[in-house]
C-alpha positions in Angstrom: -5.0 17.5 -31.4 -5.5 17.3 -27.6 -5.3 21.1 -27.3 -7.9 21.5 -30.1 -10.3 19.1 -28.3 -9.7 21.0 -25.0 -10.5 24.3 -26.6 -13.7 22.8 -28.1 -14.7 21.6 -24.7 -14.3 25.1 -23.2 -16.6 26.8 -25.7 -19.2 24.0 -26.2 -22.5 25.8 -25.8 -24.4 22.6 -25.1 -22.8 21.9 -21.8 -24.9 22.9 -18.8 -23.8 25.7 -16.5 -24.1 23.1 -13.6 -21.4 20.9 -15.2 -19.2 23.8 -16.3 -19.2 25.3 -12.8 -17.9 22.1 -11.2 -14.1 22.1 -11.3 -12.2 19.0 -12.3 -11.5 16.7 -9.4 -7.9 16.8 -8.3 -8.2 13.2 -7.3 -9.0 12.1 -10.8 -6.5 14.6 -12.2 -3.8 12.9 -10.2 -5.0 9.4 -11.3 -4.7 10.5 -15.0 -1.3 11.9 -14.5 -0.2 8.8 -12.6 -1.3 6.6 -15.4 1.1 8.5 -17.7 4.2 7.5 -15.7 5.9 4.1 -15.5 6.6 2.4 -12.2 4.6 4.7 -9.9 4.5 4.1 -6.1 0.8 4.5 -5.4 -0.3 6.0 -2.1 -3.2 7.9 -3.6 -5.9 5.2 -4.3 -8.4 4.7 -1.5 -9.2 1.2 -2.8 -8.0 -2.1 -1.3 -5.3 -3.9 -3.2 -6.7 -7.1 -1.8 -9.0 -9.3 -3.9 -12.6 -9.9 -3.1 -12.9 -13.0 -0.8 -13.5 -16.3 -2.7 -16.8 -17.2 -1.1 -18.2 -13.8 -2.3 -17.0 -14.3 -5.9 -18.3 -17.9 -5.9 -21.8 -16.7 -4.9 -21.8 -14.4 -7.8 -20.7 -17.1 -10.2 -23.4 -19.4 -8.8 -26.1 -16.8 -9.3 -25.0 -16.2 -12.9 -25.0 -19.9 -13.7 -28.5 -20.3 -12.2 -29.8 -17.5 -14.4 -30.6 -15.2 -11.5 -28.7 -12.1 -12.8 -30.1 -11.2 -16.2 -33.1 -9.2 -15.1 -33.5 -6.1 -12.9 -34.3 -6.7 -9.2 -36.9 -4.6 -7.4 -35.7 -1.0 -7.4 -35.2 -1.1 -3.6 -33.1 -4.3 -3.9 -33.4 -8.0 -3.4 -35.7 -8.9 -0.5 -33.2 -11.5 0.8 -30.4 -8.9 0.8 -32.5 -6.2 2.6 -33.4 -8.8 5.3 -29.7 -9.6 5.7 -28.9 -5.9 6.0 -31.4 -5.4 8.8 -29.7 -8.2 10.8 -26.2 -6.7 10.2 -27.5 -3.2 11.3 -28.8 -4.6 14.5 -25.7 -6.8 15.2 -23.0 -4.3 14.4 -24.6 -0.8 14.4 -27.2 -1.2 17.1 -29.8 0.2 14.7 -33.3 -1.4 14.7 -34.3 -1.6 11.1 -37.0 -3.2 9.0 -36.7 -4.1 5.3 -38.9 -1.2 4.3 -36.3 1.1 5.8 -33.6 -0.2 3.4 -32.6 0.7 -0.1 -29.8 -1.2 -1.9 -27.8 1.3 -3.9 -25.1 1.2 -6.6 -22.4 1.8 -4.0 -22.4 4.4 -1.3 -21.8 7.3 -3.7 -25.0 6.6 -5.7 -26.9 6.2 -2.4 -25.6 9.5 -1.1 -26.5 11.3 -4.3 -30.0 9.9 -4.2 -30.4 10.8 -0.5 -29.3 14.4 -1.0 -31.5 14.9 -4.1 -34.5 13.6 -2.1 -33.9 15.8 0.9 -32.2 19.1 -0.1 -34.1 21.8 -1.8 -32.4 24.4 -4.1 -30.3 26.9 -2.0 -30.7 25.0 1.2 -27.5 24.7 3.1 -25.7 21.5 4.1 -22.9 21.7 6.7 -19.9 19.6 5.9 -17.0 19.2 8.4 -13.7 19.6 6.6 -11.4 18.1 5.7 -14.2 16.1 4.0 -14.7 13.9 1.0 -14.7 15.9 -2.2 -17.6 14.0 -3.8 -19.9 14.9 -0.8 -19.3 18.6 -1.6 -20.0 18.1 -5.3 -23.2 16.0 -4.6 -24.6 18.9 -2.5 -24.0 21.3 -5.4 -25.5 19.0 -8.0 -28.6 18.6 -5.8 -28.9 22.4 -5.9 -27.9 22.9 -2.3 -25.1 25.1 -0.8 -22.2 23.3 1.0 -21.1 25.1 4.1 -17.6 23.9 5.1 -16.8 24.0 8.8 -13.2 23.2 9.9 -12.5 20.5 12.4 -9.9 20.6 15.2 -6.7 19.3 13.5 -4.6 19.5 16.6 -7.1 17.2 18.4 -7.1 14.5 15.7 -9.5 16.4 13.5 -12.2 16.4 16.1 -15.6 18.0 15.3 -15.8 21.6 16.3 -19.3 21.9 17.8 -19.1 25.6 18.4 -18.3 26.2 14.8 -20.9 23.8 13.6 -23.6 25.5 15.7 -22.5 29.0 14.7 -22.7 28.0 11.0 -26.4 27.1 11.3 -28.8 29.5 9.6 -32.5 29.5 8.7 -31.5 27.9 5.5 -29.6 25.0 7.0 -31.1 21.6 6.2 -28.6 18.9 7.1 -25.2 18.0 8.3 -23.2 15.6 6.0 -20.2 13.7 7.3 -18.2 10.6 7.0 -17.4 8.5 10.0 -14.6 7.2 10.1 -13.5 10.2 8.1 -12.1 10.3 4.6 -9.4 11.7 4.3 -8.2 12.2 7.9 -9.0 8.8 9.5 -10.7 10.5 12.4 -13.2 8.4 14.3 -16.0 10.4 16.0 -16.6 9.2 19.5 -20.0 8.4 21.0 -19.7 11.5 23.1 -19.0 13.7 20.1 -21.9 12.2 18.2 -24.2 12.7 21.2 -23.2 16.4 21.3 -23.8 16.7 17.6 -27.2 15.0 18.0 -28.2 17.6 20.5 -27.4 20.4 18.0 -29.3 18.5 15.3 -32.4 18.1 17.5 -32.4 21.7 18.8 -32.2 23.1 15.3 -34.6 20.5 13.6 -32.0 19.3 11.2 -31.2 15.9 9.6 -27.9 14.0 9.4 -26.6 12.2 6.3 -23.7 10.0 7.2 -21.3 8.0 5.1 -20.1 5.0 7.1 -18.0 3.3 4.4 -15.1 2.6 6.7 -17.2 1.4 9.7 -15.2 -1.8 10.3 -11.7 -0.2 10.2 -10.8 1.4 13.5 -7.6 1.1 15.5 -6.0 1.7 18.9 -9.1 0.7 20.8 -11.3 3.3 19.1 -14.8 2.1 18.1 -17.2 3.1 15.5 -20.6 4.4 16.6 -23.6 4.9 14.2 -25.3 8.2 15.0 -28.7 6.7 14.0 -28.4 4.4 17.1 -28.5 7.3 19.5 -31.7 8.2 21.4 -34.0 10.3 19.2 -31.9 10.0 16.1 -33.5 7.1 14.2 -35.9 9.3 12.4 -33.4 12.1 11.7 -30.5 10.2 10.1 -29.9 8.8 6.6 -27.1 6.3 7.1 -25.2 5.1 4.0 -23.0 2.0 3.9 -21.1 0.0 1.3 -19.6 -3.4 0.7 -16.8 -1.7 -1.2 -14.3 -1.2 1.7 -15.4 -3.9 4.1 -15.1 -6.8 1.6 -12.7 -5.3 -1.0 -15.5 -4.9 -3.5 -14.8 -1.6 -5.1 -15.7 -2.8 -8.6 -18.9 -4.5 -7.6 -20.8 -1.2 -6.9 -23.2 -2.2 -4.2 -24.1 -0.4 -1.0 -27.2 0.4 1.0 -29.1 3.1 2.8 -31.0 3.0 6.1 -33.6 5.7 6.6 -37.0 5.9 8.1 -39.7 4.1 6.1 -41.4 7.2 4.7 -38.1 8.6 3.3 -37.2 5.4 1.3 -39.9 5.8 -1.4 -38.8 9.4 -1.9 -35.1 8.4 -2.2 -36.1 5.6 -4.6 -37.6 8.3 -6.9 -34.1 9.7 -7.3 -32.4 6.3 -7.3 -34.5 5.0 -10.3 -33.4 7.6 -12.9 -29.8 7.3 -11.8 -29.4 3.5 -11.5 -32.9 1.7 -11.7 -31.4 -0.9 -9.3 -28.1 -2.0 -8.0 -26.3 -4.6 -10.1 -28.1 -7.8 -9.5 -25.0 -10.0 -9.6 -23.4 -7.7 -7.0 -26.5 -8.0 -4.8 -26.1 -11.8 -4.7 -22.4 -11.4 -3.9 -23.4 -9.0 -1.1 -25.7 -11.6 0.4 -22.8 -14.0 0.6 -20.7 -11.2 2.1 -23.1 -10.6 5.0 -24.1 -14.3 5.6 -20.8 -15.9 4.9 -17.6 -16.1 7.0 -16.4 -12.7 8.4 -12.8 -13.6 9.0 -11.8 -11.5 6.0 -12.8 -8.3 7.8 -10.4 -9.0 10.7 -7.7 -10.0 8.1 -8.1 -6.7 6.3 -8.1 -4.7 9.5 -5.0 -6.4 10.7 -3.2 -5.8 7.4 -4.2 -2.1 7.4 -3.0 -1.7 10.9 0.4 -3.2 10.1 0.8 -0.9 7.1 -0.4 2.1 9.2 2.3 1.4 11.7 4.9 1.1 8.9 3.7 4.4 7.4 3.8 6.2 10.7 7.3 5.0 11.3 8.4 6.2 7.8 6.7 9.6 8.3 8.6 10.0 11.6 11.8 10.0 9.5 10.3 12.8 7.3 9.4 15.0 10.2 11.1 18.0 8.4 8.6 17.6 5.6 5.4 16.4 7.1 3.5 16.7 10.4 0.7 14.1 10.9 -2.1 13.0 13.2 -2.1 9.3 13.8 -5.3 8.0 12.1 -7.8 6.2 14.3 -9.8 4.7 11.5 -10.3 4.1 7.8 -7.1 3.4 5.9 -6.1 6.9 5.2 -4.0 9.6 6.8 -3.7 13.3 6.1 -0.3 14.8 6.9 0.3 18.5 6.9 3.0 19.6 4.5 5.8 21.5 6.3 7.9 21.9 3.2 7.8 25.4 1.7 6.2 24.1 -1.5 3.3 22.6 0.4 1.1 25.7 0.5 -0.1 24.6 -3.0 -0.9 21.0 -2.4 -1.9 20.2 -6.0 1.4 21.5 -7.3 3.3 19.7 -4.5 1.6 16.4 -5.4 2.2 16.8 -9.1 5.9 17.6 -8.5 6.2 14.6 -6.1 4.7 12.4 -8.8 6.7 13.7 -11.7 10.1 14.0 -10.0 10.0 11.2 -7.4 7.4 8.8 -8.9 5.2 8.9 -5.9 1.4 9.3 -6.3 -0.5 11.1 -3.5 -3.7 13.0 -3.3 -3.6 16.8 -2.7 -5.4 18.2 0.3 -7.2 20.8 -1.8 -9.4 17.9 -3.0 -10.8 17.7 0.5 -11.2 21.5 1.0 -8.1 21.5 3.2 -5.0 23.1 1.6 -1.5 22.4 2.7 -2.1 18.6 3.2 -1.8 15.4 1.2 -3.7 12.2 1.6 -1.9 8.9 1.9 -3.6 5.5 1.7 -2.4 2.5 3.7 -4.6 -0.1 2.0 -1.5 -1.0 0.1 1.4 -3.5 0.5 4.5 -3.2 2.7 6.5 -3.2 -0.5 4.6 -0.2 -1.9 5.1 1.8 1.3 8.8 1.0 1.3 9.1 2.0 -2.4 7.2 5.3 -1.9 9.1 6.4 1.2 12.5 5.4 0.0 11.8 7.6 -3.0 10.6 10.5 -0.9 13.6 10.3 1.4 15.9 10.4 -1.6 13.9 13.2 -3.2 13.9 15.4 0.0 17.5 14.5 0.8 16.7 12.8 4.0 19.6 10.6 5.2 18.8 6.9 5.8 
């Protein structure tokens, strides 16, 4: 029956060419396969295993009980939340913002999609440093643009390659799209790198769209810088943020965009047919997240750092199988597979799942073959379970 349905899907004449031309996501393929296996050790999910802090949940409950959540908000978001966002941007990102420069989105993903559709014309090119988040590539394609993948310098911690970026610019280039800290590598772009990138952007009259989902999670003394805070970049950058990672709110689907005031109404035109507005109950939760105690962020960061150290130590024991760059941010790392089977990362990941019970994400999902992504927003027990199994599977002596 499954095969019959699959065949029907392949020949369905009513599916758009746009949809048919987008390949199935290896990330979601691995998730589906993982759900078919009992007792999986999950290192594939880039979602916190922690619960949303209590004061945030309580604010949502209070808003529900007071009858505040049944109707739409303004399409751009609750005025109180936008005001709170401007204070956060000034305090943490050094970005001077006003409420008319803010759009509350249904998570960063919806915000990025709306921003790309509002700025990219058909066949215009968008440069994406890779390894890069797979959904960014797909969003450019859905907007009608052409993603241009530019490799980073893996040996230097996946540093941006400015020469390759500049050489990739053509008369059709519209924007540079990146995540900082990076998903999947955990790279954190320094202020000096971003200043150099800003020079390229200004010389070539481009814009930057930046996904800053992991902004609070940096390690080893590295700091997050928002490119919109640099001189001359306020009006050239669309910055996209989310509550998802910072406050363990993956299911709440609420984020926000900062862009210059004349861009926001145009982005809203794309936001309305996709989402109308962000979930109102989540917006009230987001207000509590920004205005309430912030201890949870440090607690999450400290937890991720402990797990990162544990994972690096376990990878050191698997040095015959993997070579890795120590991640400076996010809660992800992106080891290169040294094992002969690693040239096909999807097959490698499937085999590791089926034969060892360990779920990872193949590098091909991030336009970087020969790697896997491992997430350290998990528990110590999960890392131990996964790496014990991998050591057994690859015949590594304890």
